[in-house]
All heavy atoms as an XYZ file, in Angstrom:
875
protein
N     -34.263     11.286     12.675
C     -33.088     11.519     12.044
C     -31.928     11.186     13.144
O     -32.176     11.609     14.264
C     -33.025     12.950     11.683
C     -31.655     13.238     10.963
S     -31.597     14.916     10.148
C     -32.311     14.585      8.594
N     -30.918     10.537     12.752
C     -29.830     10.197     13.598
C     -28.958     11.318     13.769
O     -28.998     12.366     13.009
C     -29.079      8.909     13.031
O     -28.503      9.190     11.884
N     -28.041     11.242     14.757
C     -26.973     12.304     15.040
C     -26.023     12.426     14.037
O     -26.048     11.731     12.979
N     -25.011     13.186     14.215
C     -23.894     13.501     13.283
C     -23.164     12.149     13.152
O     -22.745     11.543     14.133
C     -23.138     14.669     13.884
C     -23.829     15.962     13.883
C     -21.836     14.727     12.904
C     -23.160     17.056     14.503
N     -22.743     11.867     11.999
C     -22.008     10.666     11.701
C     -20.622     11.129     11.165
O     -20.513     12.092     10.455
C     -22.679      9.945     10.599
C     -23.975      9.277     11.111
C     -24.581      8.300     10.128
O     -24.041      8.076      9.141
N     -25.714      7.682     10.449
N     -19.534     10.487     11.635
C     -18.260     10.894     11.261
C     -17.795      9.767     10.209
O     -17.998      8.607     10.510
C     -17.233     10.927     12.448
O     -17.811     11.727     13.390
C     -15.886     11.221     12.061
N     -17.305     10.263      9.102
C     -16.726      9.474      8.010
C     -15.212      9.308      8.304
O     -14.491     10.324      8.378
C     -16.969      9.870      6.667
C     -16.306      9.095      5.659
C     -16.682      7.895      5.281
C     -15.168      9.733      4.940
C     -15.989      7.056      4.352
C     -14.485      8.970      4.016
C     -14.896      7.645      3.631
O     -14.248      7.053      2.788
N     -14.715      8.089      8.518
C     -13.308      7.842      8.710
C     -12.864      6.844      7.539
O     -13.264      5.898      7.393
C     -13.030      7.167      9.959
C     -13.508      7.921     11.204
C     -11.514      6.751     10.156
C     -13.516      7.132     12.454
N     -12.136      7.441      6.617
C     -11.727      6.732      5.497
C     -10.767      5.633      5.840
O     -10.086      5.718      6.852
C     -11.017      7.800      4.569
C     -10.451      8.871      5.495
C     -11.498      8.806      6.589
N     -10.773      4.568      5.051
C      -9.910      3.393      5.306
C      -8.532      3.908      4.855
O      -8.357      4.622      3.967
C     -10.251      2.157      4.596
O     -10.246      2.348      3.222
N      -7.605      3.415      5.656
C      -6.138      3.710      5.428
C      -5.868      3.157      4.012
O      -5.260      3.951      3.108
C      -5.276      3.121      6.467
N      -6.097      1.898      3.853
C      -5.709      1.317      2.507
C      -6.673      0.117      2.203
O      -7.134     -0.581      3.240
C      -4.336      0.623      2.533
C      -3.132      1.457      2.331
C      -1.882      0.647      2.530
C      -3.125      2.270      1.081
N      -6.964     -0.213      1.045
C      -7.733     -1.399      0.670
C      -6.657     -2.314      0.178
O      -5.747     -1.896     -0.578
C      -8.840     -1.197     -0.252
C      -9.939     -0.309      0.213
C     -10.732     -1.004      1.285
O     -10.894     -2.274      1.252
O     -11.195     -0.259      2.176
N      -6.615     -3.624      0.534
C      -5.675     -4.626     -0.027
C      -6.437     -5.592     -0.735
O      -7.286     -6.207     -0.181
C      -4.791     -5.135      1.077
C      -3.815     -6.088      0.646
C      -4.133     -4.039      2.045
N      -6.174     -5.798     -1.959
C      -6.898     -6.728     -2.831
C      -6.426     -8.202     -2.496
O      -5.436     -8.511     -1.830
C      -6.579     -6.499     -4.407
O      -5.264     -6.935     -4.610
C      -6.868     -5.188     -4.794
N      -7.393     -9.190     -2.931
C      -7.107    -10.564     -2.745
C      -5.871    -11.008     -3.397
O      -4.967    -11.823     -2.815
C      -8.304    -11.367     -3.274
C      -9.625    -11.238     -2.500
O      -9.504    -10.790     -1.375
O     -10.630    -11.506     -3.113
N      -5.544    -10.474     -4.426
C      -4.299    -10.810     -5.209
C      -3.096    -10.406     -4.380
O      -2.081    -11.115     -4.315
C      -4.236    -10.108     -6.552
O      -3.151    -10.431     -7.260
N      -3.094     -9.177     -3.794
C      -2.021     -8.745     -3.012
C      -1.875     -9.550     -1.752
O      -0.716     -9.906     -1.404
C      -2.234     -7.235     -2.675
N      -2.945     -9.877     -1.160
C      -2.995    -10.788      0.072
C      -2.349    -12.196     -0.291
O      -1.409    -12.549      0.459
C      -4.450    -10.917      0.522
C      -4.975     -9.598      1.274
C      -4.396    -12.085      1.721
C      -4.375     -9.077      2.395
N      -2.638    -12.693     -1.359
C      -2.222    -13.993     -1.776
C      -0.777    -13.956     -1.998
O      -0.042    -14.883     -1.647
C      -2.989    -14.525     -2.975
N      -0.208    -12.883     -2.622
C       1.233    -12.746     -2.875
C       1.972    -12.622     -1.558
O       3.018    -13.221     -1.418
C       1.492    -11.595     -3.885
C       2.950    -11.471     -4.194
C       3.460    -12.694     -4.925
C       4.864    -12.654     -5.315
N       5.425    -13.806     -5.901
N       1.518    -11.752     -0.657
C       2.231    -11.623      0.569
C       2.296    -12.833      1.329
O       3.282    -13.365      1.918
C       1.726    -10.425      1.452
C       2.327    -10.415      2.759
C       1.975     -9.147      0.656
N       1.127    -13.532      1.309
C       0.985    -14.873      2.109
C       2.091    -15.921      1.470
O       2.703    -16.641      2.189
C      -0.323    -15.486      1.959
C      -1.375    -14.790      2.913
C      -2.883    -15.239      2.757
O      -3.103    -15.602      1.632
N      -3.601    -15.103      3.629
N       2.159    -15.925      0.143
C       2.975    -16.777     -0.633
C       4.532    -16.449     -0.231
O       5.309    -17.269      0.075
C       2.887    -16.650     -1.997
O       3.900    -17.276     -2.732
N       4.883    -15.034     -0.164
C       6.248    -14.672      0.243
C       6.574    -15.010      1.729
O       7.594    -15.462      1.974
C       6.447    -13.288     -0.003
C       6.322    -12.812     -1.436
C       6.370    -11.312     -1.758
C       7.677    -13.375     -2.140
N       5.525    -14.992      2.623
C       5.763    -15.177      4.002
C       6.048    -16.676      4.039
O       7.000    -17.144      4.758
C       4.435    -14.915      4.866
C       4.376    -13.466      5.166
C       3.044    -13.072      5.706
C       2.754    -13.719      7.049
N       1.622    -13.221      7.677
N       5.310    -17.510      3.347
C       5.595    -19.016      3.422
C       6.904    -19.342      2.702
O       7.784    -20.113      3.313
C       4.395    -19.703      2.559
O       4.583    -21.109      2.505
N       7.281    -18.736      1.595
C       8.492    -18.994      0.990
C       9.746    -18.538      1.853
O      10.751    -19.288      1.833
C       8.513    -18.049     -0.290
C       9.365    -18.496     -1.418
C       9.127    -17.606     -2.671
O       8.058    -17.762     -3.317
O       9.985    -16.738     -2.870
N       9.596    -17.532      2.509
C      10.752    -17.052      3.408
C      10.719    -17.674      4.803
O      11.593    -17.537      5.642
C      10.543    -15.600      3.528
C      10.807    -14.703      2.384
C      12.315    -14.818      1.906
O      13.200    -14.816      2.748
O      12.574    -14.989      0.700
N       9.621    -18.506      5.055
C       9.299    -19.077      6.324
C       9.476    -18.101      7.465
O       9.987    -18.292      8.489
C      10.308    -20.326      6.627
C      10.130    -21.378      5.510
C      11.247    -22.454      5.718
O      12.074    -22.450      6.652
O      11.228    -23.413      4.920
N       8.643    -16.966      7.241
C       8.684    -15.903      8.348
C       7.288    -15.338      8.407
O       6.840    -14.550      7.553
C       9.650    -14.816      7.765
C       9.761    -13.577      8.768
O       9.093    -13.669      9.825
N      10.809    -12.765      8.527
N       6.708    -15.726      9.369
C       5.161    -15.272      9.582
C       5.222    -13.868     10.196
O       4.058    -13.246     10.048
C       4.529    -16.193     10.736
C       4.113    -17.597     10.014
C       3.145    -17.497      8.896
O       2.218    -16.629      8.843
O       3.535    -18.039      7.695
N       6.236    -13.292     10.484
C       6.319    -11.914     10.915
C       6.503    -10.839      9.764
O       6.455     -9.714     10.019
C       7.281    -11.622     11.992
C       7.147    -12.398     13.301
O       5.904    -12.458     13.768
N       8.085    -12.989     13.799
N       6.617    -11.416      8.571
C       6.900    -10.474      7.507
C       5.709     -9.625      7.086
O       4.537    -10.162      7.141
C       7.206    -11.297      6.272
C       8.029    -10.819      5.184
C       9.460    -10.365      5.724
C       8.305    -11.750      4.020
N       6.013     -8.306      6.992
C       4.874     -7.317      6.652
C       5.344     -6.550      5.477
O       6.478     -6.381      5.218
C       4.727     -6.403      7.966
C       4.384     -6.972      9.180
C       4.609     -6.093     10.326
C       4.352     -6.773     11.666
N       5.081     -7.981     11.956
N       4.313     -6.105      4.638
C       4.575     -5.380      3.491
C       4.312     -3.917      3.843
O       3.443     -3.387      4.449
C       3.468     -5.720      2.408
C       3.613     -4.809      1.236
C       4.814     -5.034      0.348
C       2.262     -5.124      0.192
N       5.501     -3.148      3.558
C       5.539     -1.733      3.833
C       5.234     -0.992      2.422
O       5.913     -1.222      1.436
C       6.818     -1.299      4.386
C       6.853      0.329      4.568
C       8.024      0.713      5.357
N       8.194      0.274      6.722
C       7.411      0.729      7.778
N       6.512      1.648      7.459
N       7.500      0.240      8.901
N       4.278     -0.060      2.445
C       4.061      0.759      1.341
C       4.264      2.192      1.783
O       3.852      2.602      2.820
C       2.424      0.670      1.037
C       2.195      1.549     -0.206
C       2.073     -0.819      0.805
N       5.127      2.976      0.957
C       5.524      4.260      1.313
C       5.597      5.082      0.032
O       5.594      4.746     -1.103
C       6.735      4.224      2.021
C       7.970      3.551      1.208
C       8.805      4.358      0.450
C       8.160      2.249      1.362
C       9.880      3.772     -0.114
C       9.189      1.605      0.714
C      10.134      2.307     -0.181
O      11.066      1.794     -0.844
N       5.712      6.418      0.331
C       5.801      7.371     -0.761
C       7.179      8.218     -0.522
O       7.481      8.492      0.632
C       4.574      8.388     -0.704
C       4.867      9.536     -1.540
C       3.262      7.646     -0.936
N       7.918      8.369     -1.639
C       9.129      9.296     -1.475
C       8.961     10.207     -2.661
O       8.318     10.154     -3.539
C      10.351      8.356     -1.726
O      10.352      7.791     -2.909
C      10.515      7.419     -0.676
N       9.819     11.277     -2.550
C       9.994     12.288     -3.539
C      10.759     11.577     -4.692
O      11.565     10.769     -4.673
N      10.378     11.997     -5.909
C      11.128     11.640     -7.193
C      10.142     11.005     -8.116
O       8.809     11.198     -8.000
N      10.612     10.305     -9.018
C       9.957      9.762    -10.130
C       9.422     10.794    -11.138
O       9.674     11.988    -10.946
N       8.889     10.469    -12.340
C       8.576     11.299    -13.443
C       7.366     12.253    -13.097
O       7.199     13.313    -13.675
C       8.441     10.695    -14.739
S       7.179      9.308    -14.683
N       6.698     12.009    -11.947
C       5.514     12.769    -11.715
C       5.548     13.484    -10.350
O       4.556     14.100     -9.984
C       4.189     11.888    -11.685
O       3.970     11.485    -12.986
N       6.813     13.380     -9.756
C       6.904     14.161     -8.312
C       7.044     13.327     -7.174
O       7.832     13.502     -6.373
N       6.137     12.259     -6.916
C       6.295     11.288     -5.951
C       6.231     10.006     -6.484
O       5.783      9.714     -7.634
C       4.962     11.485     -4.916
C       4.834     12.755     -4.275
C       3.981     13.648     -4.679
C       5.602     12.933     -3.065
C       3.733     14.833     -4.019
C       5.411     14.133     -2.482
C       4.579     15.125     -2.845
N       6.897      9.137     -5.747
C       6.902      7.632     -6.171
C       6.466      6.757     -5.186
O       6.758      6.957     -3.916
C       8.131      7.181     -7.004
C       9.359      7.317     -5.988
C      10.624      7.105     -6.723
O      10.743      7.064     -8.114
N      11.692      6.870     -6.163
N       5.854      5.498     -5.443
C       5.539      4.537     -4.557
C       6.790      3.555     -4.291
O       7.568      3.473     -5.267
C       4.409      3.745     -5.033
C       3.106      4.585     -5.342
C       2.723      4.678     -6.653
C       2.485      5.102     -4.294
C       1.542      5.414     -6.923
C       1.296      5.905     -4.567
C       0.830      6.081     -5.990
O      -0.184      6.784     -6.184
N       6.813      3.193     -3.013
C       7.895      2.081     -2.682
C       7.274      1.064     -1.933
O       6.189      1.183     -1.273
N       7.765     -0.082     -2.102
C       7.326     -1.322     -1.341
C       8.556     -1.976     -0.756
O       9.693     -2.062     -1.452
C       6.773     -2.323     -2.304
C       5.501     -1.721     -3.052
C       5.635     -1.129     -4.250
C       4.364     -1.747     -2.454
C       4.665     -0.584     -4.969
C       3.060     -1.110     -3.075
C       3.343     -0.551     -4.366
N       8.461     -2.526      0.422
C       9.557     -3.328      1.064
C       8.838     -4.333      2.077
O       7.674     -4.188      2.324
C      10.525     -2.420      1.855
O      10.001     -1.743      2.927
N       9.689     -5.281      2.442
C       9.251     -6.247      3.300
C       9.953     -6.062      4.701
O      11.220     -5.923      4.582
C       9.308     -7.670      2.876
C       8.310     -7.911      1.830
C       8.509     -7.799      0.482
C       7.019     -8.463      2.345
C       7.629     -8.001     -0.466
C       6.013     -8.592      1.244
C       6.373     -8.402     -0.003
N       9.376     -6.098      5.896
C       9.970     -5.958      7.075
C       9.394     -6.800      8.176
O       8.210     -7.215      8.014
C       9.783     -4.441      7.634
C      10.369     -3.459      6.658
C      10.204     -2.019      7.107
O       9.713     -1.811      8.244
O      10.556     -1.094      6.290
N      10.202     -7.062      9.243
C       9.697     -7.977     10.310
C       8.979     -7.077     11.375
O       8.034     -7.619     12.089
C      10.780     -8.558     10.930
C      11.339     -9.750     10.040
O      10.664    -10.242      9.237
O      12.554    -10.053     10.159
N       9.381     -5.848     11.588
C       8.935     -5.038     12.680
C       8.042     -3.866     12.270
O       8.406     -3.319     11.059
C      10.069     -4.567     13.575
C      10.896     -5.705     14.112
O      10.239     -6.731     14.635
N      12.218     -5.806     13.956
N       7.252     -3.372     13.183
C       6.492     -2.268     13.047
C       7.064     -0.997     13.683
O       7.334     -1.306     14.852
C       5.076     -2.462     13.411
C       3.948     -1.432     13.030
S       2.338     -2.010     13.326
C       2.170     -1.746     15.067
N       7.118      0.150     13.126
C       7.564      1.295     13.831
C       6.438      1.893     14.614
O       5.281      1.646     14.442
C       8.121      2.394     12.831
N       6.721      2.668     15.660
C       5.752      3.232     16.468
C       4.611      4.129     15.748
O       3.495      4.186     16.067
C       6.483      4.098     17.568
C       5.525      4.494     18.652
C       6.382      5.314     19.810
O       7.183      4.532     20.321
O       6.002      6.365     20.015
N       5.194      4.797     14.601
C       4.155      5.728     13.969
C       3.595      5.220     12.731
O       2.963      5.773     11.931
C       4.919      7.049     13.557
C       6.031      6.900     12.553
O       6.488      5.766     12.382
O       6.472      7.812     11.947
N       3.747      3.849     12.479
C       3.043      3.141     11.400
C       1.542      2.937     11.590
O       1.061      2.663     12.679
C       3.713      1.662     11.197
C       5.133      1.800     10.625
O       5.443      2.794      9.951
O       5.920      0.748     10.739
N       0.884      2.964     10.598
C      -0.583      2.620     10.551
C      -0.637      1.142      9.938
O      -0.271      0.951      8.753
C      -1.471      3.483      9.624
O      -1.301      4.809     10.322
C      -2.868      3.066      9.634
N      -1.021      0.136     10.650
C      -1.106     -1.138     10.139
C      -2.417     -1.410      9.534
O      -3.549     -0.923     10.181
C      -0.866     -2.102     11.252
C      -1.441     -1.279     12.589
C      -1.140      0.129     12.124
N      -2.527     -2.174      8.501
C      -3.685     -2.680      7.840
C      -3.641     -4.019      7.740
O      -2.837     -4.633      7.060
C      -4.056     -2.135      6.503
C      -5.235     -2.563      5.816
C      -4.093     -0.516      6.545
N      -4.516     -4.817      8.622
C      -4.337     -6.233      8.652
C      -5.499     -6.958      7.978
O      -6.626     -6.540      8.231
C      -4.014     -6.739      9.950
O      -2.989     -6.259     10.549
N      -5.309     -8.014      7.355
C      -6.373     -8.792      6.605
C      -5.897    -10.266      6.428
O      -4.819    -10.403      5.821
C      -6.868     -8.106      5.466
C      -8.058     -8.792      4.803
C      -8.641     -8.046      3.579
N      -9.103     -9.055      2.705
C      -8.931     -9.044      1.367
N      -8.236     -8.126      0.871
N      -9.499     -9.946      0.726
N      -6.624    -11.260      6.800
C      -6.237    -12.640      6.537
C      -4.858    -12.884      6.853
O      -4.129    -13.685      6.019
C      -6.605    -12.975      5.004
C      -8.090    -12.710      4.709
C      -8.380    -13.025      3.235
O      -7.758    -13.930      2.680
O      -9.237    -12.359      2.718
N      -4.257    -12.416      7.995
C      -2.998    -12.820      8.426
C      -1.806    -12.089      7.748
O      -0.728    -12.380      8.001
N      -2.195    -11.100      6.975
C      -1.290    -10.256      6.231
C      -1.332     -8.803      6.819
O      -2.500     -8.292      6.922
C      -1.475    -10.159      4.725
C      -0.695     -9.022      3.998
C      -1.202    -11.534      4.167
N      -0.179     -8.200      7.160
C      -0.277     -6.826      7.581
C       0.557     -5.964      6.691
O       1.668     -6.224      6.096
C       0.510     -6.776      8.986
O      -0.167     -7.577      9.871
C       0.516     -5.274      9.456
N      -0.117     -4.882      6.240
C       0.430     -3.873      5.375
C       0.749     -2.544      6.191
O      -0.200     -2.217      6.993
C      -0.435     -3.438      4.145
C       0.121     -2.393      3.356
C      -0.631     -4.679      3.379
N       1.912     -2.084      6.237
C       2.295     -0.895      7.093
C       2.415      0.331      6.187
O       2.987      0.324      5.024
C       3.629     -1.274      7.743
C       3.758     -2.426      8.576
C       5.241     -2.621      9.062
C       2.789     -2.292      9.785
N       1.918      1.517      6.839
C       2.157      2.789      6.113
C       2.629      3.722      7.157
O       2.106      3.858      8.278
C       0.943      3.325      5.536
C       0.975      4.679      4.891
C       0.123      2.347      4.635
N       3.844      4.309      6.985
C       4.377      5.363      7.883
C       3.512      6.571      7.860
O       2.792      6.878      7.073
C       5.833      5.559      7.637
C       6.050      6.297      6.164
O       5.845      7.540      6.162
O       6.249      5.707      5.222
N       3.838      7.462      8.921
C       3.020      8.515      9.254
C       3.049      9.625      8.135
O       2.043     10.287      7.755
C       3.293      9.211     10.525
O       4.637      9.509     10.655
N       4.198      9.802      7.437
C       4.392     10.720      6.408
C       3.745     10.271      5.072
O       3.037     11.137      4.335
C       5.871     11.029      6.076
C       6.654     11.684      7.210
C       8.063     11.891      6.943
C       6.044     13.187      7.520
N       3.714      9.036      4.841
C       3.132      8.518      3.588
C       1.553      8.400      3.612
O       0.848      8.452      2.782
C       3.680      7.130      3.288
O       5.077      7.204      3.059
N       1.192      8.212      4.918
C      -0.294      7.961      5.149
C      -1.142      9.111      4.522
O      -2.214      8.705      3.820
C      -0.565      7.959      6.576
C      -2.069      7.759      7.008
C      -2.501      6.454      7.040
C      -2.928      8.734      7.171
C      -3.756      6.124      7.307
C      -4.253      8.462      7.445
C      -4.693      7.086      7.546
N      -0.786     10.360      4.561
C      -1.544     11.466      4.044
C      -1.728     11.317      2.478
O      -2.695     11.707      1.860
C      -1.035     12.766      4.268
C       0.463     13.026      3.806
C       1.117     14.218      4.309
O       0.380     15.252      4.540
N       2.395     14.146      4.514
N      -0.769     10.676      1.766
C      -0.834     10.592      0.348
C      -1.509      9.302     -0.027
O      -2.041      9.225     -1.222
C       0.632     10.558     -0.111
C       1.497     11.850      0.073
C       2.454     11.826      0.977
C       1.043     13.047     -0.478
C       3.191     13.034      1.228
C       1.700     14.161     -0.314
C       2.820     14.232      0.578
O       3.506     15.380      0.806
N      -1.539      8.330      0.820
C      -2.109      7.031      0.341
C      -3.454      6.713      0.960
O      -4.121      5.703      0.522
C      -1.188      5.946      1.027
C       0.156      5.978      0.255
C       1.122      4.945      1.019
C       0.146      5.438     -1.227
N      -4.109      7.437      1.938
C      -5.321      7.260      2.488
C      -6.346      6.998      1.351
O      -6.455      7.716      0.485
C      -5.761      8.319      3.527
C      -6.022      9.680      2.787
C      -6.934      7.855      4.280
N      -7.253      5.989      1.549
C      -8.141      5.650      0.541
C      -7.648      4.762     -0.758
O      -8.481      4.444     -1.581
N      -6.371      4.557     -0.813
C      -5.742      3.910     -1.944
C      -5.964      2.463     -1.854
O      -6.358      1.828     -0.855
C      -4.242      4.177     -2.017
O      -3.901      5.523     -2.358
N      -5.781      1.807     -3.014
C      -5.890      0.306     -3.089
C      -4.481     -0.274     -3.579
O      -3.927      0.150     -4.328
C      -6.925     -0.085     -4.123
O      -8.149      0.344     -3.801
C      -6.977     -1.670     -4.201
N      -4.090     -1.342     -2.802
C      -2.827     -1.962     -3.008
C      -3.197     -3.270     -3.745
O      -4.071     -4.071     -3.305
C      -2.017     -2.319     -1.771
C      -0.679     -3.122     -2.052
C      -1.732     -1.196     -0.953
N      -2.697     -3.569     -4.925
C      -2.951     -4.623     -5.615
C      -1.647     -5.336     -6.080
O      -0.541     -4.782     -6.029
C      -3.745     -4.285     -6.983
C      -4.433     -5.465     -7.673
O      -4.456     -6.614     -7.034
O      -4.938     -5.245     -8.785
N      -1.679     -6.571     -6.656
C      -0.531     -7.248     -7.189
C      -1.013     -7.741     -8.531
O      -2.077     -8.494     -8.665
C      -0.210     -8.481     -6.349
C       1.041     -9.083     -6.785
C       2.276     -8.578     -6.610
C       0.914    -10.371     -7.517
C       3.511     -9.209     -7.050
C       2.177    -10.977     -8.004
C       3.388    -10.265     -7.796
O       4.556    -11.008     -8.197
N      -0.310     -7.431     -9.549
C      -0.719     -7.864    -10.848
C       0.475     -8.576    -11.532
O       1.674     -8.370    -11.396
C      -1.140     -6.665    -11.691
C      -0.111     -5.665    -12.108
C      -0.645     -4.573    -13.049
O      -1.739     -4.358    -13.077
O       0.253     -3.958    -13.760
N       0.187     -9.473    -12.488
C       1.008    -10.145    -13.285
C       0.695     -9.786    -14.778
O      -0.455     -9.943    -15.132
C       0.956    -11.639    -13.124
C       2.005    -12.363    -14.056
C       1.321    -12.104    -11.626
N       1.448     -9.190    -15.469
C       1.259     -8.712    -16.893
C       2.432     -8.701    -17.824
O       3.587     -9.210    -17.395
N       2.397     -8.018    -18.879
C       3.428     -7.853    -19.914
C       4.688     -7.252    -19.157
O       5.835     -7.479    -19.618
C       2.995     -7.123    -21.041
C       1.799     -7.860    -21.861
C       1.416     -6.933    -23.067
C       2.350     -9.198    -22.381
N       4.517     -6.310    -18.363
C       5.615     -5.543    -17.673
C       6.186     -6.355    -16.551
O       6.951     -5.875    -15.698
C       5.104     -4.154    -17.196
C       4.746     -3.271    -18.359
S       4.366     -1.609    -17.820
C       5.832     -1.037    -17.133
N       5.809     -7.663    -16.311
C       6.301     -8.481    -15.185
C       5.171     -8.408    -14.044
O       3.914     -8.046    -14.242
N       5.537     -8.923    -12.917
C       4.702     -8.993    -11.748
C       5.111     -7.863    -10.802
O       6.304     -7.588    -10.588
C       4.792    -10.411    -11.045
O       6.054    -10.687    -10.703
N       4.107     -7.236    -10.150
C       4.586     -6.066     -9.250
C       3.329     -5.694     -8.327
O       2.108     -6.004     -8.757
C       4.988     -4.925    -10.103
C       3.832     -4.423    -11.012
C       4.351     -3.413    -11.952
N       3.408     -2.962    -12.900
C       3.152     -1.736    -13.226
N       3.993     -0.703    -12.804
N       2.017     -1.407    -13.979
N       3.605     -5.174     -7.310
C       2.589     -4.590     -6.452
C       2.308     -3.061     -7.103
O       3.240     -2.558     -7.646
C       3.080     -4.211     -5.053
C       3.066     -5.600     -4.215
C       4.231     -6.238     -4.060
C       1.889     -6.065     -3.777
C       4.276     -7.394     -3.341
C       2.018     -7.109     -2.933
C       3.194     -7.917     -2.672
N       1.039     -2.757     -7.161
C       0.586     -1.397     -7.707
C      -0.375     -0.771     -6.756
O      -1.012     -1.414     -5.925
C       0.098     -1.533     -9.076
C      -1.144     -2.413     -9.140
C       0.954     -2.114    -10.138
C      -2.060     -2.347    -10.387
N      -0.393      0.559     -6.953
C      -1.248      1.420     -6.072
C      -2.238      2.147     -7.023
O      -1.987      2.656     -8.056
C      -0.543      2.488     -5.314
C       0.585      1.897     -4.380
C      -1.379      3.452     -4.620
C       0.060      1.350     -3.076
N      -3.561      1.982     -6.609
C      -4.549      2.849     -7.183
C      -4.860      3.906     -6.161
O      -5.404      3.588     -5.094
C      -5.830      2.047     -7.651
O      -5.406      0.982     -8.459
C      -6.861      2.843     -8.388
N      -4.576      5.151     -6.595
C      -4.609      6.284     -5.561
C      -5.628      7.373     -6.018
O      -5.423      8.036     -6.909
C      -3.268      6.878     -5.399
C      -3.117      7.883     -4.329
O      -4.194      8.457     -3.828
N      -1.956      8.092     -3.862
N      -6.739      7.420     -5.315
C      -7.861      8.385     -5.666
C      -7.395      9.971     -5.288
O      -7.986     10.911     -5.855
C      -9.001      8.115     -4.727
C      -8.403      7.392     -3.545
C      -7.292      6.713     -4.081
N      -6.247     10.017     -4.663
C      -5.680     11.398     -4.246
C      -4.837     11.884     -5.407
O      -4.464     13.052     -5.415
C      -4.918     11.256     -3.028
C      -5.775     10.643     -1.953
O      -6.808     11.259     -1.613
N      -5.150      9.665     -1.248
N      -4.285     11.047     -6.324
C      -3.500     11.526     -7.335
C      -4.162     12.222     -8.424
O      -5.103     11.779     -8.965
C      -2.734     10.354     -7.889
N      -3.605     13.372     -8.729
C      -4.177     14.108     -9.935
C      -3.661     13.714    -11.191
O      -4.413     13.705    -12.231
C      -4.014     15.721     -9.733
O      -2.549     15.928     -9.702
N      -2.391     13.296    -11.185
C      -1.708     12.626    -12.500
C      -0.922     11.533    -12.027
O      -0.400     11.392    -10.981
C      -1.039     13.669    -13.258
O       0.044     14.103    -12.520
C      -1.730     14.825    -13.697
N      -0.918     10.562    -12.999
C       0.019      9.342    -12.681
C       0.781      9.176    -13.947
O       0.344      9.308    -15.087
C      -0.904      8.142    -12.467
O      -1.738      8.392    -11.280
C      -0.111      6.860    -12.022
N       2.163      8.633    -13.749
C       2.927      8.427    -14.945
C       2.376      7.068    -15.583
O       1.623      6.372    -15.167
C       4.309      8.275    -14.553
S       4.775      6.696    -13.587
N       2.962      6.907    -16.803
C       2.420      5.740    -17.645
C       2.520      4.385    -16.976
O       1.658      3.566    -17.076
N       3.596      4.161    -16.172
C       3.878      2.848    -15.534
C       3.090      2.737    -14.214
O       3.027      1.612    -13.647
C       5.304      2.545    -15.455
S       6.052      3.579    -14.265
N       2.648      3.831    -13.745
C       1.912      3.813    -12.487
C       2.764      3.882    -11.303
O       2.249      3.735    -10.169
N       4.021      4.044    -11.418
C       4.998      4.065    -10.241
C       5.147      5.433     -9.522
O       5.585      5.521     -8.553
C       6.314      3.478    -10.636
N       4.627      6.457    -10.235
C       4.769      7.833     -9.707
C       3.548      8.643     -9.949
O       2.704      8.284    -10.884
C       5.989      8.509    -10.063
O       5.863      8.819    -11.510
N       3.453      9.663     -9.041
C       2.141     10.413     -9.148
C       2.288     11.917     -8.779
O       3.338     12.232     -8.098
C       1.061      9.689     -8.379
C       1.412      9.798     -6.809
C       0.723     10.626     -6.052
C       2.253      8.937     -6.255
C       1.067     10.711     -4.709
C       2.511      8.968     -4.903
C       1.960      9.866     -4.012
N       1.343     12.630     -8.959
C       1.324     14.093     -8.604
C       0.039     14.262     -7.772
O      -1.127     13.724     -7.988
C       1.211     15.042     -9.697
O       2.352     14.743    -10.537
C       1.257     16.463     -9.192
N       0.014     14.954     -6.718
C      -1.207     15.462     -5.845
C      -1.603     16.797     -6.291
O      -1.114     17.645     -6.580
C      -0.868     15.454     -4.478
C      -0.426     13.993     -3.835
C      -1.989     15.892     -3.543
C      -1.446     13.044     -3.816
């Protein structure tokens, strides 16, 4: 039998669709330093809401998740709410948008933009 193993959850999973969209935006903006920031704020119909922004720089307390030349940033306060989540990009009837699938959320609003822990 092997020794004790420690499970370290991934900060975020980023889908191929989200990677492709960020790569496209980086190319469109002609800015290879562009990073997708994913964060959580208070508000929304379920208590917390997701936010997305694009930034050139990383803060000291950010957790970066990098894949295929794309970096997604999560600040230290949002990390606890997002750990294990999946960032995706979808195109549908409600338009195109980044979305989060969060295993930590006990409820989510109908549009998926806000959640409760």
